[in-house]
Structure formats: structure tokens, C-alpha cells
PQR file of N, CA, C, O and H, with PARSE charges and radii, in Angstrom:
ATOM      1  N   MET A   1       0.913  -1.078   0.144 -0.4000 1.5000
ATOM      2  CA  MET A   1       0.137  -0.041  -0.015 -0.0000 2.0000
ATOM      3  C   MET A   1       0.879   1.284   0.148  0.5500 1.7000
ATOM      4  O   MET A   1       1.631   1.566   1.081 -0.5500 1.4000
ATOM      5  N   ASN A   2       0.560   2.059  -0.899 -0.4000 1.5000
ATOM      6  CA  ASN A   2       1.318   3.321  -0.868 -0.0000 2.0000
ATOM      7  C   ASN A   2       0.662   4.667  -1.034  0.5500 1.7000
ATOM      8  O   ASN A   2       1.243   5.748  -1.125 -0.5500 1.4000
ATOM      9  H   ASN A   2      -0.051   1.830  -1.658  0.4000 1.0000
ATOM     10  N   PHE A   3      -0.832   4.406  -1.063 -0.4000 1.5000
ATOM     11  CA  PHE A   3      -1.460   5.540  -1.058 -0.0000 2.0000
ATOM     12  C   PHE A   3      -2.441   5.461  -0.370  0.5500 1.7000
ATOM     13  O   PHE A   3      -3.222   4.546  -0.632 -0.5500 1.4000
ATOM     14  H   PHE A   3      -1.304   3.527  -0.989  0.4000 1.0000
ATOM     15  N   VAL A   4      -2.751   6.368   0.735 -0.4000 1.5000
ATOM     16  CA  VAL A   4      -3.863   6.410   1.752 -0.0000 2.0000
ATOM     17  C   VAL A   4      -4.399   7.647   1.528  0.5500 1.7000
ATOM     18  O   VAL A   4      -3.651   8.621   1.612 -0.5500 1.4000
ATOM     19  H   VAL A   4      -2.117   7.111   0.948  0.4000 1.0000
ATOM     20  N   ASP A   5      -5.668   7.809   1.231 -0.4000 1.5000
ATOM     21  CA  ASP A   5      -6.467   9.197   1.676 -0.0000 2.0000
ATOM     22  C   ASP A   5      -7.817   8.714   2.498  0.5500 1.7000
ATOM     23  O   ASP A   5      -8.644   7.824   2.301 -0.5500 1.4000
ATOM     24  H   ASP A   5      -6.276   7.018   1.162  0.4000 1.0000
ATOM     25  N   LEU A   6      -7.653   9.688   3.474 -0.4000 1.5000
ATOM     26  CA  LEU A   6      -8.927   9.230   4.301 -0.0000 2.0000
ATOM     27  C   LEU A   6      -9.239  10.745   4.844  0.5500 1.7000
ATOM     28  O   LEU A   6      -9.386  10.947   6.050 -0.5500 1.4000
ATOM     29  H   LEU A   6      -6.982  10.412   3.634  0.4000 1.0000
ATOM     30  N   SER A   7      -9.325  11.733   3.931 -0.4000 1.5000
ATOM     31  CA  SER A   7      -9.815  12.968   4.295 -0.0000 2.0000
ATOM     32  C   SER A   7     -11.121  12.967   3.935  0.5500 1.7000
ATOM     33  O   SER A   7     -11.679  12.483   2.950 -0.5500 1.4000
ATOM     34  H   SER A   7      -9.206  11.568   2.952  0.4000 1.0000
ATOM     35  N   PHE A   8     -11.636  13.722   5.093 -0.4000 1.5000
ATOM     36  CA  PHE A   8     -13.433  14.267   5.431 -0.0000 2.0000
ATOM     37  C   PHE A   8     -13.912  12.647   5.518  0.5500 1.7000
ATOM     38  O   PHE A   8     -14.763  12.295   4.702 -0.5500 1.4000
ATOM     39  H   PHE A   8     -11.183  14.115   5.893  0.4000 1.0000
ATOM     40  N   THR A   9     -13.503  11.857   6.280 -0.4000 1.5000
ATOM     41  CA  THR A   9     -14.549  10.690   6.780 -0.0000 2.0000
ATOM     42  C   THR A   9     -14.528  10.791   7.885  0.5500 1.7000
ATOM     43  O   THR A   9     -14.249   9.763   8.503 -0.5500 1.4000
ATOM     44  H   THR A   9     -12.811  12.143   6.943  0.4000 1.0000
ATOM     45  N   LYS A  10     -14.799  12.020   8.659 -0.4000 1.5000
ATOM     46  CA  LYS A  10     -15.272  12.148  10.028 -0.0000 2.0000
ATOM     47  C   LYS A  10     -14.799  11.035  11.198  0.5500 1.7000
ATOM     48  O   LYS A  10     -15.425  10.572  12.151 -0.5500 1.4000
ATOM     49  H   LYS A  10     -15.025  12.854   8.157  0.4000 1.0000
ATOM     50  N   LEU A  11     -13.396  10.795  10.709 -0.4000 1.5000
ATOM     51  CA  LEU A  11     -12.783   9.825  11.686 -0.0000 2.0000
ATOM     52  C   LEU A  11     -12.200  10.548  13.270  0.5500 1.7000
ATOM     53  O   LEU A  11     -11.783  11.706  13.285 -0.5500 1.4000
ATOM     54  H   LEU A  11     -12.887  11.171   9.935  0.4000 1.0000
ATOM     55  N   LEU A  12     -12.234   9.900  14.233 -0.4000 1.5000
ATOM     56  CA  LEU A  12     -11.786  10.482  15.442 -0.0000 2.0000
ATOM     57  C   LEU A  12     -10.802   9.768  16.351  0.5500 1.7000
ATOM     58  O   LEU A  12     -10.445   8.667  15.931 -0.5500 1.4000
ATOM     59  H   LEU A  12     -12.573   8.959  14.221  0.4000 1.0000
ATOM     60  N   GLY A  13     -10.330  10.134  17.419 -0.4000 1.5000
ATOM     61  CA  GLY A  13      -9.471   9.520  18.087 -0.0000 2.0000
ATOM     62  C   GLY A  13      -7.880   9.865  17.823  0.5500 1.7000
ATOM     63  O   GLY A  13      -7.512  10.947  17.363 -0.5500 1.4000
ATOM     64  H   GLY A  13     -10.621  11.028  17.760  0.4000 1.0000
ATOM     65  N   ASP A  14      -7.220   9.068  18.087 -0.4000 1.5000
ATOM     66  CA  ASP A  14      -5.715   8.919  18.129 -0.0000 2.0000
ATOM     67  C   ASP A  14      -5.413   9.099  16.451  0.5500 1.7000
ATOM     68  O   ASP A  14      -6.116   8.602  15.571 -0.5500 1.4000
ATOM     69  H   ASP A  14      -7.518   8.189  18.460  0.4000 1.0000
ATOM     70  N   LEU A  15      -4.196   9.929  16.232 -0.4000 1.5000
ATOM     71  CA  LEU A  15      -3.874   9.834  14.789 -0.0000 2.0000
ATOM     72  C   LEU A  15      -3.163   8.550  14.505  0.5500 1.7000
ATOM     73  O   LEU A  15      -2.284   8.271  15.320 -0.5500 1.4000
ATOM     74  H   LEU A  15      -3.625  10.332  16.947  0.4000 1.0000
ATOM     75  N   PRO A  16      -3.352   7.715  13.529 -0.5600 1.5000
ATOM     76  CA  PRO A  16      -3.028   6.646  13.130  0.2800 2.0000
ATOM     77  C   PRO A  16      -1.648   6.710  12.472  0.5500 1.7000
ATOM     78  O   PRO A  16      -1.298   7.654  11.763 -0.5500 1.4000
ATOM     79  N   ASN A  17      -0.925   5.700  12.737 -0.4000 1.5000
ATOM     80  CA  ASN A  17       0.475   5.874  12.169 -0.0000 2.0000
ATOM     81  C   ASN A  17       0.482   5.512  10.782  0.5500 1.7000
ATOM     82  O   ASN A  17      -0.516   4.818  10.586 -0.5500 1.4000
ATOM     83  H   ASN A  17      -1.209   4.934  13.313  0.4000 1.0000
ATOM     84  N   PRO A  18       1.194   5.670   9.648 -0.5600 1.5000
ATOM     85  CA  PRO A  18       1.209   5.388   8.468  0.2800 2.0000
ATOM     86  C   PRO A  18       1.977   3.845   8.286  0.5500 1.7000
ATOM     87  O   PRO A  18       2.667   3.442   9.222 -0.5500 1.4000
ATOM     88  N   PRO A  19       1.843   3.105   7.189 -0.5600 1.5000
ATOM     89  CA  PRO A  19       2.679   2.135   6.852  0.2800 2.0000
ATOM     90  C   PRO A  19       3.962   2.509   6.647  0.5500 1.7000
ATOM     91  O   PRO A  19       4.210   3.635   6.217 -0.5500 1.4000
ATOM     92  N   ASP A  20       4.900   1.647   6.917 -0.4000 1.5000
ATOM     93  CA  ASP A  20       6.497   2.108   6.685 -0.0000 2.0000
ATOM     94  C   ASP A  20       6.677   2.494   5.278  0.5500 1.7000
ATOM     95  O   ASP A  20       7.368   3.481   5.028 -0.5500 1.4000
ATOM     96  H   ASP A  20       4.699   0.732   7.266  0.4000 1.0000
ATOM     97  N   ALA A  21       5.987   1.645   4.090 -0.4000 1.5000
ATOM     98  CA  ALA A  21       6.425   1.962   2.857 -0.0000 2.0000
ATOM     99  C   ALA A  21       5.457   2.639   1.870  0.5500 1.7000
ATOM    100  O   ALA A  21       5.439   2.463   0.652 -0.5500 1.4000
ATOM    101  H   ALA A  21       5.425   0.842   4.293  0.4000 1.0000
ATOM    102  N   ILE A  22       4.521   3.579   2.715 -0.4000 1.5000
ATOM    103  CA  ILE A  22       3.681   4.539   2.368 -0.0000 2.0000
ATOM    104  C   ILE A  22       4.402   5.851   1.324  0.5500 1.7000
ATOM    105  O   ILE A  22       5.517   6.318   1.558 -0.5500 1.4000
ATOM    106  H   ILE A  22       4.536   3.722   3.704  0.4000 1.0000
ATOM    107  N   TYR A  23       3.812   6.154   0.549 -0.4000 1.5000
ATOM    108  CA  TYR A  23       4.216   7.550  -0.435 -0.0000 2.0000
ATOM    109  C   TYR A  23       3.101   8.781  -0.228  0.5500 1.7000
ATOM    110  O   TYR A  23       3.315   9.994  -0.236 -0.5500 1.4000
ATOM    111  H   TYR A  23       2.906   5.775   0.359  0.4000 1.0000
ATOM    112  N   TYR A  24       1.986   8.147  -0.063 -0.4000 1.5000
ATOM    113  CA  TYR A  24       1.121   9.439   0.266 -0.0000 2.0000
ATOM    114  C   TYR A  24       0.153   9.179   1.546  0.5500 1.7000
ATOM    115  O   TYR A  24      -0.351   8.058   1.613 -0.5500 1.4000
ATOM    116  H   TYR A  24       1.813   7.162  -0.057  0.4000 1.0000
ATOM    117  N   PHE A  25      -0.035   9.764   2.180 -0.4000 1.5000
ATOM    118  CA  PHE A  25      -0.765   9.924   3.490 -0.0000 2.0000
ATOM    119  C   PHE A  25      -1.411  10.829   3.971  0.5500 1.7000
ATOM    120  O   PHE A  25      -0.818  11.531   4.790 -0.5500 1.4000
ATOM    121  H   PHE A  25       0.374  10.675   2.125  0.4000 1.0000
ATOM    122  N   SER A  26      -2.868  11.160   3.649 -0.4000 1.5000
ATOM    123  CA  SER A  26      -3.720  12.062   3.859 -0.0000 2.0000
ATOM    124  C   SER A  26      -4.792  11.646   5.005  0.5500 1.7000
ATOM    125  O   SER A  26      -5.463  10.616   5.055 -0.5500 1.4000
ATOM    126  H   SER A  26      -3.350  10.590   2.984  0.4000 1.0000
ATOM    127  N   LEU A  27      -4.765  12.681   5.865 -0.4000 1.5000
ATOM    128  CA  LEU A  27      -5.845  12.620   7.044 -0.0000 2.0000
ATOM    129  C   LEU A  27      -6.550  13.991   7.219  0.5500 1.7000
ATOM    130  O   LEU A  27      -7.259  14.345   8.161 -0.5500 1.4000
ATOM    131  H   LEU A  27      -4.219  13.518   5.825  0.4000 1.0000
ATOM    132  N   SER A  28      -6.306  14.475   6.447 -0.4000 1.5000
ATOM    133  CA  SER A  28      -7.001  16.090   6.682 -0.0000 2.0000
ATOM    134  C   SER A  28      -8.487  16.071   6.688  0.5500 1.7000
ATOM    135  O   SER A  28      -9.182  15.265   6.069 -0.5500 1.4000
ATOM    136  H   SER A  28      -5.730  14.187   5.682  0.4000 1.0000
ATOM    137  N   ASN A  29      -8.985  17.219   7.589 -0.4000 1.5000
ATOM    138  CA  ASN A  29     -10.440  17.563   7.638 -0.0000 2.0000
ATOM    139  C   ASN A  29     -11.049  16.060   8.389  0.5500 1.7000
ATOM    140  O   ASN A  29     -11.962  15.340   7.983 -0.5500 1.4000
ATOM    141  H   ASN A  29      -8.421  17.875   8.092  0.4000 1.0000
ATOM    142  N   ASN A  30     -10.441  15.948   9.249 -0.4000 1.5000
ATOM    143  CA  ASN A  30     -11.112  14.807  10.479 -0.0000 2.0000
ATOM    144  C   ASN A  30     -11.306  15.562  11.737  0.5500 1.7000
ATOM    145  O   ASN A  30     -11.330  16.787  11.854 -0.5500 1.4000
ATOM    146  H   ASN A  30      -9.699  16.532   9.578  0.4000 1.0000
ATOM    147  N   ASN A  31     -11.460  14.533  12.801 -0.4000 1.5000
ATOM    148  CA  ASN A  31     -11.052  15.164  14.221 -0.0000 2.0000
ATOM    149  C   ASN A  31     -10.095  14.143  15.161  0.5500 1.7000
ATOM    150  O   ASN A  31     -10.319  13.737  16.302 -0.5500 1.4000
ATOM    151  H   ASN A  31     -11.440  13.538  12.705  0.4000 1.0000
ATOM    152  N   PHE A  32      -9.241  13.942  14.502 -0.4000 1.5000
ATOM    153  CA  PHE A  32      -7.880  13.398  14.843 -0.0000 2.0000
ATOM    154  C   PHE A  32      -7.616  14.371  16.386  0.5500 1.7000
ATOM    155  O   PHE A  32      -7.988  15.538  16.506 -0.5500 1.4000
ATOM    156  H   PHE A  32      -9.060  14.272  13.575  0.4000 1.0000
ATOM    157  N   THR A  33      -6.939  13.615  17.408 -0.4000 1.5000
ATOM    158  CA  THR A  33      -6.711  14.521  18.557 -0.0000 2.0000
ATOM    159  C   THR A  33      -5.562  13.863  18.907  0.5500 1.7000
ATOM    160  O   THR A  33      -5.329  12.855  18.241 -0.5500 1.4000
ATOM    161  H   THR A  33      -6.637  12.666  17.310  0.4000 1.0000
ATOM    162  N   GLY A  34      -4.560  14.229  20.006 -0.4000 1.5000
ATOM    163  CA  GLY A  34      -3.066  14.003  20.417 -0.0000 2.0000
ATOM    164  C   GLY A  34      -2.053  14.669  19.449  0.5500 1.7000
ATOM    165  O   GLY A  34      -2.236  15.618  18.687 -0.5500 1.4000
ATOM    166  H   GLY A  34      -4.750  15.048  20.548  0.4000 1.0000
ATOM    167  N   GLY A  35      -0.993  13.965  19.660 -0.4000 1.5000
ATOM    168  CA  GLY A  35       0.028  14.112  19.233 -0.0000 2.0000
ATOM    169  C   GLY A  35       0.441  13.199  17.833  0.5500 1.7000
ATOM    170  O   GLY A  35      -0.185  12.194  17.497 -0.5500 1.4000
ATOM    171  H   GLY A  35      -0.844  13.194  20.278  0.4000 1.0000
ATOM    172  N   ILE A  36       1.576  13.731  17.116 -0.4000 1.5000
ATOM    173  CA  ILE A  36       2.025  12.917  16.018 -0.0000 2.0000
ATOM    174  C   ILE A  36       3.173  11.956  16.586  0.5500 1.7000
ATOM    175  O   ILE A  36       4.073  12.425  17.283 -0.5500 1.4000
ATOM    176  H   ILE A  36       2.085  14.547  17.390  0.4000 1.0000
ATOM    177  N   SER A  37       3.118  10.703  16.290 -0.4000 1.5000
ATOM    178  CA  SER A  37       3.888   9.567  17.369 -0.0000 2.0000
ATOM    179  C   SER A  37       5.437   9.623  16.450  0.5500 1.7000
ATOM    180  O   SER A  37       5.465   9.684  15.221 -0.5500 1.4000
ATOM    181  H   SER A  37       2.387  10.321  15.724  0.4000 1.0000
ATOM    182  N   LEU A  38       6.451   9.595  17.175 -0.4000 1.5000
ATOM    183  CA  LEU A  38       7.964   9.439  16.586 -0.0000 2.0000
ATOM    184  C   LEU A  38       7.984   8.317  15.587  0.5500 1.7000
ATOM    185  O   LEU A  38       8.928   8.345  14.797 -0.5500 1.4000
ATOM    186  H   LEU A  38       6.428   9.546  18.173  0.4000 1.0000
ATOM    187  N   THR A  39       7.235   7.465  15.487 -0.4000 1.5000
ATOM    188  CA  THR A  39       6.912   6.292  14.642 -0.0000 2.0000
ATOM    189  C   THR A  39       6.359   6.696  13.155  0.5500 1.7000
ATOM    190  O   THR A  39       6.438   5.928  12.196 -0.5500 1.4000
ATOM    191  H   THR A  39       6.469   7.442  16.129  0.4000 1.0000
ATOM    192  N   ILE A  40       5.882   7.792  13.105 -0.4000 1.5000
ATOM    193  CA  ILE A  40       5.763   8.148  11.551 -0.0000 2.0000
ATOM    194  C   ILE A  40       7.162   8.456  10.785  0.5500 1.7000
ATOM    195  O   ILE A  40       7.310   8.686   9.585 -0.5500 1.4000
ATOM    196  H   ILE A  40       5.818   8.416  13.884  0.4000 1.0000
ATOM    197  N   CYS A  41       8.020   8.405  11.670 -0.4000 1.5000
ATOM    198  CA  CYS A  41       9.288   8.706  10.888 -0.0000 2.0000
ATOM    199  C   CYS A  41      10.150   7.411  10.399  0.5500 1.7000
ATOM    200  O   CYS A  41      11.225   7.472   9.802 -0.5500 1.4000
ATOM    201  H   CYS A  41       7.901   8.218  12.646  0.4000 1.0000
ATOM    202  N   ASN A  42       9.527   6.354  10.737 -0.4000 1.5000
ATOM    203  CA  ASN A  42       9.699   4.979   9.843 -0.0000 2.0000
ATOM    204  C   ASN A  42       9.046   4.861   8.513  0.5500 1.7000
ATOM    205  O   ASN A  42       9.337   3.873   7.839 -0.5500 1.4000
ATOM    206  H   ASN A  42       8.654   6.305  11.221  0.4000 1.0000
ATOM    207  N   ALA A  43       8.161   5.773   8.018 -0.4000 1.5000
ATOM    208  CA  ALA A  43       7.901   6.016   6.862 -0.0000 2.0000
ATOM    209  C   ALA A  43       8.534   6.855   5.949  0.5500 1.7000
ATOM    210  O   ALA A  43       8.050   7.903   5.522 -0.5500 1.4000
ATOM    211  H   ALA A  43       7.925   6.576   8.566  0.4000 1.0000
ATOM    212  N   ILE A  44      10.060   6.199   5.528 -0.4000 1.5000
ATOM    213  CA  ILE A  44      11.114   6.706   4.738 -0.0000 2.0000
ATOM    214  C   ILE A  44      10.744   6.880   3.566  0.5500 1.7000
ATOM    215  O   ILE A  44      11.421   7.717   2.968 -0.5500 1.4000
ATOM    216  H   ILE A  44      10.453   5.347   5.874  0.4000 1.0000
ATOM    217  N   SER A  45       9.911   6.408   2.980 -0.4000 1.5000
ATOM    218  CA  SER A  45       9.264   6.657   1.749 -0.0000 2.0000
ATOM    219  C   SER A  45       8.122   7.730   1.699  0.5500 1.7000
ATOM    220  O   SER A  45       7.355   7.622   0.742 -0.5500 1.4000
ATOM    221  H   SER A  45       9.361   5.728   3.465  0.4000 1.0000
ATOM    222  N   LEU A  46       7.930   8.594   2.450 -0.4000 1.5000
ATOM    223  CA  LEU A  46       6.810   9.408   2.393 -0.0000 2.0000
ATOM    224  C   LEU A  46       7.165  10.740   1.765  0.5500 1.7000
ATOM    225  O   LEU A  46       8.092  11.502   2.041 -0.5500 1.4000
ATOM    226  H   LEU A  46       8.553   8.681   3.227  0.4000 1.0000
ATOM    227  N   ASN A  47       6.039  10.860   0.693 -0.4000 1.5000
ATOM    228  CA  ASN A  47       6.416  11.958  -0.099 -0.0000 2.0000
ATOM    229  C   ASN A  47       5.102  13.216   0.414  0.5500 1.7000
ATOM    230  O   ASN A  47       5.361  14.418   0.358 -0.5500 1.4000
ATOM    231  H   ASN A  47       5.286  10.242   0.468  0.4000 1.0000
ATOM    232  N   MET A  48       4.138  12.853   0.749 -0.4000 1.5000
ATOM    233  CA  MET A  48       3.136  13.839   1.079 -0.0000 2.0000
ATOM    234  C   MET A  48       2.534  13.342   2.313  0.5500 1.7000
ATOM    235  O   MET A  48       2.168  12.177   2.462 -0.5500 1.4000
ATOM    236  H   MET A  48       3.927  11.876   0.795  0.4000 1.0000
ATOM    237  N   LEU A  49       2.450  14.195   3.130 -0.4000 1.5000
ATOM    238  CA  LEU A  49       1.700  13.930   4.393 -0.0000 2.0000
ATOM    239  C   LEU A  49       0.999  15.218   4.996  0.5500 1.7000
ATOM    240  O   LEU A  49       1.577  16.192   5.477 -0.5500 1.4000
ATOM    241  H   LEU A  49       2.748  15.142   3.009  0.4000 1.0000
ATOM    242  N   ILE A  50      -0.386  15.018   4.869 -0.4000 1.5000
ATOM    243  CA  ILE A  50      -1.401  15.964   4.741 -0.0000 2.0000
ATOM    244  C   ILE A  50      -1.971  15.735   6.181  0.5500 1.7000
ATOM    245  O   ILE A  50      -2.480  14.645   6.438 -0.5500 1.4000
ATOM    246  H   ILE A  50      -0.856  14.227   4.477  0.4000 1.0000
ATOM    247  N   LEU A  51      -1.908  16.687   7.100 -0.4000 1.5000
ATOM    248  CA  LEU A  51      -2.893  16.329   8.599 -0.0000 2.0000
ATOM    249  C   LEU A  51      -3.515  17.501   8.787  0.5500 1.7000
ATOM    250  O   LEU A  51      -3.777  17.657   9.980 -0.5500 1.4000
ATOM    251  H   LEU A  51      -1.495  17.573   6.891  0.4000 1.0000
ATOM    252  N   SER A  52      -3.937  18.582   7.963 -0.4000 1.5000
ATOM    253  CA  SER A  52      -4.444  19.732   8.260 -0.0000 2.0000
ATOM    254  C   SER A  52      -6.243  19.526   8.703  0.5500 1.7000
ATOM    255  O   SER A  52      -6.956  18.592   8.338 -0.5500 1.4000
ATOM    256  H   SER A  52      -3.725  18.456   6.994  0.4000 1.0000
ATOM    257  N   HIS A  53      -6.533  20.360   9.325 -0.4000 1.5000
ATOM    258  CA  HIS A  53      -8.118  20.514   9.870 -0.0000 2.0000
ATOM    259  C   HIS A  53      -8.272  19.612  10.926  0.5500 1.7000
ATOM    260  O   HIS A  53      -9.415  19.164  11.016 -0.5500 1.4000
ATOM    261  H   HIS A  53      -5.953  21.118   9.622  0.4000 1.0000
ATOM    262  N   ASN A  54      -7.413  19.183  11.808 -0.4000 1.5000
ATOM    263  CA  ASN A  54      -7.648  17.929  12.781 -0.0000 2.0000
ATOM    264  C   ASN A  54      -7.798  18.971  14.106  0.5500 1.7000
ATOM    265  O   ASN A  54      -8.024  20.180  14.052 -0.5500 1.4000
ATOM    266  H   ASN A  54      -6.485  19.547  11.735  0.4000 1.0000
ATOM    267  N   ASN A  55      -7.606  18.145  15.299 -0.4000 1.5000
ATOM    268  CA  ASN A  55      -7.235  18.723  16.334 -0.0000 2.0000
ATOM    269  C   ASN A  55      -6.239  18.187  17.062  0.5500 1.7000
ATOM    270  O   ASN A  55      -6.452  17.575  18.109 -0.5500 1.4000
ATOM    271  H   ASN A  55      -7.422  17.163  15.343  0.4000 1.0000
ATOM    272  N   LEU A  56      -4.724  18.435  16.412 -0.4000 1.5000
ATOM    273  CA  LEU A  56      -3.601  17.748  16.956 -0.0000 2.0000
ATOM    274  C   LEU A  56      -3.034  18.860  18.111  0.5500 1.7000
ATOM    275  O   LEU A  56      -3.205  20.065  18.292 -0.5500 1.4000
ATOM    276  H   LEU A  56      -4.551  18.932  15.562  0.4000 1.0000
ATOM    277  N   THR A  57      -2.336  17.890  18.726 -0.4000 1.5000
ATOM    278  CA  THR A  57      -1.884  18.871  19.835 -0.0000 2.0000
ATOM    279  C   THR A  57       0.117  18.343  19.894  0.5500 1.7000
ATOM    280  O   THR A  57       0.600  17.343  19.362 -0.5500 1.4000
ATOM    281  H   THR A  57      -2.197  16.911  18.579  0.4000 1.0000
ATOM    282  N   GLY A  58       0.775  19.278  20.608 -0.4000 1.5000
ATOM    283  CA  GLY A  58       2.267  18.764  20.673 -0.0000 2.0000
ATOM    284  C   GLY A  58       3.026  19.434  19.794  0.5500 1.7000
ATOM    285  O   GLY A  58       2.622  20.446  19.222 -0.5500 1.4000
ATOM    286  H   GLY A  58       0.383  20.091  21.040  0.4000 1.0000
ATOM    287  N   ASN A  59       4.324  18.858  19.597 -0.4000 1.5000
ATOM    288  CA  ASN A  59       5.332  19.059  18.723 -0.0000 2.0000
ATOM    289  C   ASN A  59       5.132  18.188  17.596  0.5500 1.7000
ATOM    290  O   ASN A  59       4.481  17.144  17.567 -0.5500 1.4000
ATOM    291  H   ASN A  59       4.652  18.036  20.061  0.4000 1.0000
ATOM    292  N   ILE A  60       5.817  18.784  16.609 -0.4000 1.5000
ATOM    293  CA  ILE A  60       5.987  17.966  15.378 -0.0000 2.0000
ATOM    294  C   ILE A  60       7.438  17.390  15.243  0.5500 1.7000
ATOM    295  O   ILE A  60       8.459  18.064  15.102 -0.5500 1.4000
ATOM    296  H   ILE A  60       6.346  19.632  16.633  0.4000 1.0000
ATOM    297  N   PRO A  61       7.365  16.246  15.300 -0.5600 1.5000
ATOM    298  CA  PRO A  61       8.910  15.258  15.244  0.2800 2.0000
ATOM    299  C   PRO A  61       9.687  16.193  14.370  0.5500 1.7000
ATOM    300  O   PRO A  61       9.278  16.574  13.273 -0.5500 1.4000
ATOM    301  N   GLN A  62      10.961  16.587  14.971 -0.4000 1.5000
ATOM    302  CA  GLN A  62      12.040  16.588  14.140 -0.0000 2.0000
ATOM    303  C   GLN A  62      12.652  15.685  12.979  0.5500 1.7000
ATOM    304  O   GLN A  62      13.250  15.911  11.928 -0.5500 1.4000
ATOM    305  H   GLN A  62      11.293  16.277  15.862  0.4000 1.0000
ATOM    306  N   CYS A  63      12.249  14.632  13.620 -0.4000 1.5000
ATOM    307  CA  CYS A  63      12.625  13.646  12.608 -0.0000 2.0000
ATOM    308  C   CYS A  63      11.932  13.575  11.101  0.5500 1.7000
ATOM    309  O   CYS A  63      12.468  13.069  10.115 -0.5500 1.4000
ATOM    310  H   CYS A  63      11.763  14.448  14.475  0.4000 1.0000
ATOM    311  N   LEU A  64      10.697  14.160  11.140 -0.4000 1.5000
ATOM    312  CA  LEU A  64      10.121  14.565   9.831 -0.0000 2.0000
ATOM    313  C   LEU A  64      11.193  15.377   8.791  0.5500 1.7000
ATOM    314  O   LEU A  64      11.280  15.083   7.599 -0.5500 1.4000
ATOM    315  H   LEU A  64      10.261  14.571  11.940  0.4000 1.0000
ATOM    316  N   GLY A  65      11.827  16.224   9.304 -0.4000 1.5000
ATOM    317  CA  GLY A  65      12.707  16.985   8.623 -0.0000 2.0000
ATOM    318  C   GLY A  65      13.873  16.187   8.030  0.5500 1.7000
ATOM    319  O   GLY A  65      14.543  16.736   7.156 -0.5500 1.4000
ATOM    320  H   GLY A  65      11.756  16.463  10.272  0.4000 1.0000
ATOM    321  N   THR A  66      14.161  15.019   8.397 -0.4000 1.5000
ATOM    322  CA  THR A  66      14.908  14.187   7.971 -0.0000 2.0000
ATOM    323  C   THR A  66      14.739  13.114   6.662  0.5500 1.7000
ATOM    324  O   THR A  66      15.635  12.652   5.956 -0.5500 1.4000
ATOM    325  H   THR A  66      13.617  14.572   9.107  0.4000 1.0000
ATOM    326  N   ILE A  67      13.166  12.864   6.582 -0.4000 1.5000
ATOM    327  CA  ILE A  67      12.821  12.124   5.478 -0.0000 2.0000
ATOM    328  C   ILE A  67      13.034  12.856   4.234  0.5500 1.7000
ATOM    329  O   ILE A  67      12.409  13.898   4.038 -0.5500 1.4000
ATOM    330  H   ILE A  67      12.438  13.239   7.156  0.4000 1.0000
ATOM    331  N   PRO A  68      13.829  12.419   3.409 -0.5600 1.5000
ATOM    332  CA  PRO A  68      14.397  12.999   2.176  0.2800 2.0000
ATOM    333  C   PRO A  68      13.407  13.471   1.097  0.5500 1.7000
ATOM    334  O   PRO A  68      13.580  14.525   0.484 -0.5500 1.4000
ATOM    335  N   SER A  69      12.257  12.567   0.867 -0.4000 1.5000
ATOM    336  CA  SER A  69      11.536  12.767  -0.041 -0.0000 2.0000
ATOM    337  C   SER A  69      10.073  13.456   0.306  0.5500 1.7000
ATOM    338  O   SER A  69       9.137  13.626  -0.475 -0.5500 1.4000
ATOM    339  H   SER A  69      12.117  11.711   1.365  0.4000 1.0000
ATOM    340  N   LEU A  70      10.159  13.837   1.850 -0.4000 1.5000
ATOM    341  CA  LEU A  70       8.639  14.581   2.209 -0.0000 2.0000
ATOM    342  C   LEU A  70       8.880  15.999   1.554  0.5500 1.7000
ATOM    343  O   LEU A  70       9.944  16.606   1.431 -0.5500 1.4000
ATOM    344  H   LEU A  70      10.920  13.698   2.484  0.4000 1.0000
ATOM    345  N   GLN A  71       7.663  16.346   1.185 -0.4000 1.5000
ATOM    346  CA  GLN A  71       7.440  17.674   0.558 -0.0000 2.0000
ATOM    347  C   GLN A  71       6.627  18.271   1.339  0.5500 1.7000
ATOM    348  O   GLN A  71       6.248  19.413   1.080 -0.5500 1.4000
ATOM    349  H   GLN A  71       6.798  15.852   1.285  0.4000 1.0000
TER
END
């Protein structure tokens, strides 16, 4: 699986972690809460990460800046 788009699906709860080999991961416009787990940094193939319009709290993991393909 390399493309997941769960935008506008009214999901709620903790932000799920993407599969390690994911390319596109969009969870925008839902009701996710909590923070971004450090395990998101295992997705080294991640190119697009879209988390806008949720209720996330906490810091953005610094390791996201080291994923070479992330835009």
C-alpha cells in the first residue's frame, strides 16, 4: 500500500501511524486528536503528509525533517 487518503471521513481518536512503505498519507479534515507519534518517522518513503484541519496537539517530530522525499 503506498497511497492512503482518509480525508473528510469524520474519523476521530488518536492519529494513526502510516505504513512504513507509504508514499501519500492524507488524513485532513477529520477529528483526530493528540500528537504525532515518532513512529511516523519509520515511513522513509513518505512524500506527502497531509494532516490539516484536525485537533492535533504537541510538537512536530524533528525526524520529519530528515525524510528526504517529504515535501
